N, C-alpha and C positions, 0 to 999 in steps of 0.2 A: 503495498499499500503506498510505503514511504517512497520506495524505488521509482512508484507511476506519478506523486506527486513532484518528485524529482525532475522524472525526465520530462515532465512535462511544462513546468518551469521553467528548462533548459531552453525547450525548444520553444517558448513563449519570448525568451530573451534574445537567443537565436534568432527568431522573425523579425524583431522588432530593429536588431541591429541590423540585418538585412534591409528592410525598409526603408531606415535611414540614409545606409549607404548608398540604397537605390536611388531615392531623393537629392542624395549629394550629386549621385552622377549624372542626373536631370539637370540640375542646376548648373552644372560646368558644362553640358552640352548645349544647353538653348538659357545661357544667363541673361537675354531680352524679356522674357516671358515673365508676366506675372500671375496674381492670383485671377484677375479679369478676366484672363483672357487662359485658361488649364490647360494642361496636355493631357493626351490620351493617355490613360492607365490600364484600361479593362473592357471588356467586350459588355455591350450595355446589354442586360437581360431584357429591358423593353423595346430593342429594337432587332428583333430576330424572330423568327417563325418557331413554332413548337416543333419543328422536325431537331431542331438543335438542341442540346444539353450541356448548360455550362459547369466546370469545376474547378477548383483550385484557383479560387479568388476570382471566378470568371477570367481564367486566363487559357483554359482548355476547353475546347471544343469539340463534341462529337457528335457524328451525324445518326439519327436514331429512326427515319424516315424508311421509308419503303425501298426508293432509287428506283423505281421502274424506267421511268422518262426523264425528260430533264425537266419536266412540269414537277417533279417530285422535287427539285433544286432548292436550297436553302441559303441565305444568308445572314450576314450577322455584321452591325457596324459597333465601332468603338463609342466609348462615352463620353468622348468630344471631340469637336472637330481640331484638327491640325491647325494651331496659331502658325499665321503668316507669317512673325515674328520670330520663329525659329529659324530661319530663313532658308535653313536645309533641315528637314526632319526625315528620320529614318528608322522603321519598326521591321522585326523579324520575325519569322514563323519558324519553327521545328514542327515536320511533318511525323506526329508520333504512328499515324496508321494511315495505307494508301486507301483502306478499305476493300472494298471488291473490288472494284475499278481506276480508283483514285482519278474520279473527275473533280479536282479541286480546281480553286480558283484566287488568288492572292490580288490584292487591288485595293483599288480607291471607289468612293461614290458620294455622291450629295444626299444630302436628307429627303429629298425627294425620289429617290428610286426604290422600285418595288424588290421587295428583299424574297423573293419567291423565286429569284434568277441568280444565275451566278453572276460574279461583276463583271462586266466589260459588253454585257450584251444588251443592255439600255441605256438611254442618252444617258450623259450625266455619271457612267459608271467606267471603270478600267481596269481589267483584270487579266492575270502570266496565268495561265490553263496547264497543270501538272500530266493532264494525259498527254498532250501532243506539242506542248512548249511553244503553243503559239498566244499572240497578244489577242486581246479586243479589245477595241478602243469605241464605246456607245455605238455597238453595233454586234450583228450575230457572225459577222464573218470577221475569221480571225486570219493573223497573218504571221509568217515563222518568224521566230524570234532568239530563242536559247534553248536549253536543254528541257528534257522532261523530268520531273523530280517525282521522288517516291518516298519510301518510310527511311526517317535518318536522317532527309536533307534538310538544310536551312536554307529558306529563299527570305529574301529580305525587298522591301521596298523605300525606296529613296526619292522627294520630294523636294524639287529645289523653286524655291519660290520667287528667287530671285532673276531666274532665267526661264521660270513656270516650265517646267519640264520635268518627267520622271524617268529613272533608271530603276533596274532590280537586279539584285546581288544572287549568285547561286553557292550555295559553301563556301563564302566570303568571298567571291571574285564579282566585279561588276562587268555584266555580261552587256550595258551598253543603254544609250536612251533607247526609252520605249515610247513615252508620249511626251506631247507639247501643249501647250494652253489650258491649262490644267487651273479649272475654277478655283477662287479665293477660300471659299468656305467646303471642305473635303474631308471625310472619313475615312480613317485605316478600313477595310472589311474584307473578308473571306467568306467565300461560299463552298458547300460540302454537297455530294449530289447521292452517293453511295452508301449503304451499310457499313457501319465502324470504322468510317472515315473519322481521322482525329488528329488535329494542329494542334500547339499550344504558342502564344503571343507572346512575346518579350518584346515591351516597350520602351525600355531603357534603362530598364532598375537593375538590370544585369548587363553583364558584358556581349556584346554582339560577336558571331562569328566572322563578320566585315569590320574592318578598322576605318568605323564610320570619320572617328577622330583625327585619322592622317587625313582622310576624304577634306574634314573640315577646314584643316590648319593650312592645306596648300590652296582653298579655294580663300583663304584669307590673306594668304601672301599671295595670291593673284590680287586682290582687291587694290593689297597695298600696293603694289609695284603700278599697276595702272593709276593710281592716283600722283604716286612721284614721277612719273615717267611723263606726265602730261603736258603736250609740250604746245606752244602757238604755231602757228602759221605768219610765215612771212609777212602776209596781205595785214597782219592783226597787230602793226607795230605800236598801234595808239594804246593799245591795251598792253602791252610790253612798257611803254611810260607811263601808265598809270600805276602799273604794279609797283614801278621802280617808287615812283613818288607815293605808295603807299607803305614801302617797305622805310624810304626815308624817312616820313614823317613820323614814323614810330619811333625809328633811332633818336630822332632829332627830340620829339616827346619824352623819353624817360632818358634823356641824357649821356647817351653812348655817345660821346664827341669824337674820340678820335676811328670809333665804326663807321660814323655818318660821314664824316671827312673822306675815309678810305672809299666806300659804298658809292660816293657821290662822284669820286672822282674821274670818272671817267664817263658823268652822265653830261648833255650838255649845257647844263646849267648847274653850279652851286647854291644851294642856297642859302647865302651869307648871313642877310640878318636870322632866318632861324638856328643858324649856327651860334651867333652872338645870344641870342635869347636863350639857345639852350645851355652855354656857356654860363652866364647869370647864374640860369634857375640851376643846373647843377651845382654852382657855388650853394645856394643858400641848403638846399637838398642835403649835401655835404653838413653842413653845420648842425642840419636838424638832427642827421642821423650819428653824429659824436656827440651828443646831447649838450649842443652849444646853441641852445634856443635863445638866449639874450643876442649873439652876434648876429644870429638867423633872421631877429627881428630889424634889427640895427640894418642889416645888410639890407631887408627887403624895402624896408624907410628910404634907405638909399638909392636905390636901383627903381624901386617902384612906388612914387611917393603917394600915391593914392590906394594903392590898394588896401591898407589896412584900415582906412575909413570902414570898413565893412568889418563890422563889430561883432559879427558872430565869428568872422573869422577869426579878429583878434583874440577875441576868448580863447576857440579853441591853443592858439598859442601860448598863451597866458598860463591857462591849465598844465599846458606842456609843461611852461616853464617852471611852474609852482613844484610840478614832481622832479625834475631835475633838481631844484634848490634842495628838496626832502633828501634828494640820493646825493646831495653834496655834488652835483654834478656843475651845478651852476656854485660856485662859490663865491662872487661877489656881483650880485643883482644891486644895481644902484637902485635907491629909492627916490620917489618922484616929490618928497614929501621931508626928506633930510636935506641937511645942509652939512652935515659933519665930515670929516676927513676919509678918504676910504678903506675900509678894511683891508690889513694885510693878508698877503694870499695863507691858506691853508696849507700846513706843510704836507709835503709829498705824501709821508707814511700815514699820512690819517684821512685823505681822500676818498677812501673805500667803506670807512664808518658810517654809523649813521649819526647826525647831529642829534638826533632824539635820545640815543641809546648814550652819547656822550655826555649830555647833561642829565640824564637819569641816574646816571651811574655814578656820578660823583655825589649823590648824595649818600653821605656812609650810614645816616642812619635813619633815611624817608623811606618806604616800600612805597609807600603813594602820595602823589601830592597831594591828594584828596584826603587829609586825615580826617578821624571821625569826629564827629560835632559834640561840643564844648558840654561838660554837665555841671558845671560848678561855675560859679561868678568870677573864678580867678581871671585876669585880662593879662596877657602876655607883658613886661614891661622892656622900655627903650632902656639903653644901655646909663643914658642920663636921667632915666627914671620916669621920664615921659608915657604914660600911656598910650598904645598905639593907636588902640579903638576911639579913645576919647579924643585924640590926635587928628584922626581922618574926620570923625566928625565935625569938630572944631575947622576943620581947613576945609571941609564939605562948605560948610555955612558961609565962611569968607570967601569962598571961592579961589581958597589957594591953599598948595599942599604943604604938606608939616616938613619944616626945615629943621636939619641937624647941623649942629655949630661943632661937633667933635670928631665927627668923619668926613672923607670925602669919598663921593658916590662912586669913583672908581676902584677904590678899595673895597666897594663891598661885594661878596660876591651874591651872584641871581640866580642859582640855578632850579628854583622852583616856579618856572612859568609853565602855566598850563597853556598847552595849545589847543586850544578848543577854538576852531572857527566858525562853526553851525550857524551861527547867529550872533554878528558884531553892531556892536554900537557905530552909528555913522560919525560920532562927533569924538571920536577914542583919540586920535592925534592932531593936533595943529600944525601950521602951515613953517612954524618954525622953529620944528624940534628935531634936535640932533639924533643922529642913531642909536648915540649912547648915552642918549637923554641930558647931553650937557650942550649949552649955548655956545657960539663961535665964542664969547666972550670967559667962556669957564665957569661962568655962572650956572645955577640950578633953577631951572623955570619956575615961576611962582604961581602959573595960572592952570585950571584943571584939564585945559587943552594942549600944557606941554608937560607932559608926565615924564619926571627923569627918570634915566637908566632903564628905559623899556620897560615903564608900568602899563600894565595891559588893563583894562576894564570891559569885558567880556558879556552881554548882555544877550540873556534870550528873552526873546517878546514874547511867546506865548506865556512863560511859566515865570516872570519876573522876577530870574533868580539872576544874582550878580553875582560874577568871581571875581574878585579884587585883589590884585597881586600889588604890593608897596615895598620899595626899598626903605621901610625904616629900619632903624639900625636896633636889631634885636642882636641877642647872643647869636644866635647863627646868620646874621643878617638877611633875614626875609620872614614877612610875617603875612598870612593869606586869611583873607574874608571871606567864608562860602555861605551862601546864601542870605536869611534874612537877620542881618547880625551876629551870625556864630562867627568865631576868629579861630584860629589856629597857628600855630608856628609851624616853619618849614618843616619842622620834624614831627608832627601830626600831634606834639603835649600838649593838651590842653591844660594842664594846672600849674606848670611851670615854666620858666626862662632857662633855657642850657646856656649856661656863661663860659662860652669856647669860641675862640678865636678860629678863622678858617682862612688857608691858603689857599689862591687861586693862580692857577697855573696861568702864564699865556694862550696857550691851548683850550682852557678850559673857556678864559673868556672871549677868545675867538670863534669858539662854539655856543656860546651866548650870545654875541651878535650875531652868529649867520640866524641863530634861533629866532632872534627879537626880528632879523628881516624878514626871515620867512613869513612872522606872525603878521607884520603891515603891509608885506605882500600878499598877504592872503585877505587881509581887510580890504586891499585894494579892489582884487578879485572877487570878492564877493560885492561890492557897489559896481562891477561892471556886470555883474551877472543880472542884479536888479534892474540897471539900467536897461538893459536888454529886453527882461521880464515887463519892463513899464512901455517899450518902443514896440515889442513884435507879441507879447505875450508870454506867457507862460509855458517853459519848455522842458517836458520830462527829461529829456533827454541831457541838455546842458543841466539839470539840478543831478542828476544821477553822478555823471562825471565830475562834478565839481564836488559832492558830495564824498563818492571815492578817493578824489586826491587829499579834500580835508581829512579825511578818515587815516591817511598813514602815518599822521601826528599822534593817535588817539595809541601807538605802539611803540614799546622801545627801540623795537628794532623792527622797520620796516621791511628790511627785505625778507626778513620769516613767517612775514604777517600772512593774512589772508589776501591779502593785498599787493603781495609782493611781485606778482606780473606786470603791474602799473609800474616798475622800475626797470623792465626788461629792455634791450636797447630794441629790440622787434615792435615795441608800442610804439616808438618812433616813427615808425615806416607811414603808419596811417596817418600821420600827421602830415609828415612829409609831402605824402600825395596827394592831401587836401590844398596845402601850401601852392603846390607845382597847377594844380588842375586850377587854382583861382589866377595863377599869373596867366595862365594861358586864356581863360574865358576873359580877363580882365584885357588881352590884345588882341582880340575878337579871332583867338584858335580855339580849336574844337579842347572840350573836356576831356575828352578820349581820342587818343588815335584813330585812324581810318580801321588801320589794321585790328585793332580791340574791338570795334563797331562790328566789322567784319566777324569778329570770330562769334562774339555774340550773337550777330545773325545765324549762324553755322548751329550753335547749341538751341538755339532756337527751335529750327527747321527739323533739326534732330529730334527733339523733345514730341513735336509734332506729328512729323514720322510714325515714330513709338506709339504714340497715343492713337493714333490710325492706323496702325499695325501695316506698315509698308516695309515690305520686305527688305528692301535696298539698305535699309539703315541695320540691320544685323551683322553684318559684317562690317560695316566702318565704325571703327573704336576712334571715336573722334576724339577722345582726350588726350591719346597717344600723338597724335600731330598739334594738339593746341596748348600741352605741356611746356 
């Protein structure tokens, strides 16, 4: 009992594996066929006469009739017509028994053909008969074709929809073309006439006796050669000129300068203006791809002064510029509202690290800039004894910032800057504020619009929660106010102030200055986005790319964050392409080269041919020519 169950299980597994392998085989033979146009897989039990019996998954057909005359003939059709998108279709039958007389016919028929006849005798029916080896094409009069077949023989039928023809095989050999002008919707069909005749069909789930794969490969290669060897006649020189122009403009469009010059060397005219334009665009694209977005913007303004009046284009470039700043590719971005001296270049050995990580890692005692809320009434004290909270309230009422007389701003570390740019107060910075918060005469500004040493007020318009970073001289050099009046020092300690001196290296100061530049640049970018929304309406795509860019600041190491892909050099290619297309359009040149447009037409044409079951596209692998 146990052995029987085990054998049944093994049999089911083997059958399932065979079916899976067979389906994979069909997919390889007919890659363009979809579920919308299924392949024949078995004989149709509803499309046969009562004299025929189907067995073994409707693959085996046996004649059980009287077989006294041709009126006792019986046929069966497959469950689906052959999809023209196969291009070339093949099925094969094995003769299990020739029966009494071997009056068997292997072939094709349309759905209207009478099933009480052998294939080939009626209109829309085609057959190769085993008793005499003759062909029958919609007629009772056959023509000599091939050998007779009997028990143990393999007979195959191949339909070539591209050439609209058919041929048969016998025991793996191609007998030759049999029929032409095959109708598009046609079914595999077999007919039997005398007792005990039996055949088994193979619709591709198992290997064939005939090497159909080799035949398909040969036809595929034949198609490829016909495309590559296509030439123009001498009286079609106009077309040659047009084709040369199409190739040349493609090379110019994408900046293949040397190739374009060489290509046009023997042409009647060299397109000098286009080559000059190409060199300029190539230079700008090169800057973008190197991550030098600032230089690219400056060069664009120099060469194409009005181009960046397009604020949408400017926004895309500025977002990329912001990302490069976070990536430390853009190390010196001048601020429009800054009047300080240029920042020293970052050390070469630090250029690949994150500015966010550099700032956060310098906090030796704080795990997060957002410390827990205070639960006591104690307030952090300044080293001169002044309460930081009351000092801020006082200065706010007097429209002045608190002033410290016993310390210089430049000596105070400011590692607790919260890079939150999702909503930014439009009045954050004044026009005279230096990048390090010190005015040109060395004094600390006294206006709330001139926040010293990179102070930042970040408003959340929806929740009315303000995060205020103020460089009051605490023991650690930083105090932070979170929410509605809640304060904590930079170490997250709400109960006492740590009296500790902090030494800030030059590299840390540079990191801090860069982070402050990023924050201010983000504010300007946010303002630009608001202007775009006001002029053109909300744009969810702009919102998304800006949010993703700003979100990089939420991670200590952006390069290992979920948004790390934004920092990859490949992300620059899309920006470069957009800018290149905009330059071309501004100079009345096509946004896309003609060759690319033609390739697009071909792709759409190929899709349309597939949709309409045009067999010619079955062996034209367009992607191999367009990649």
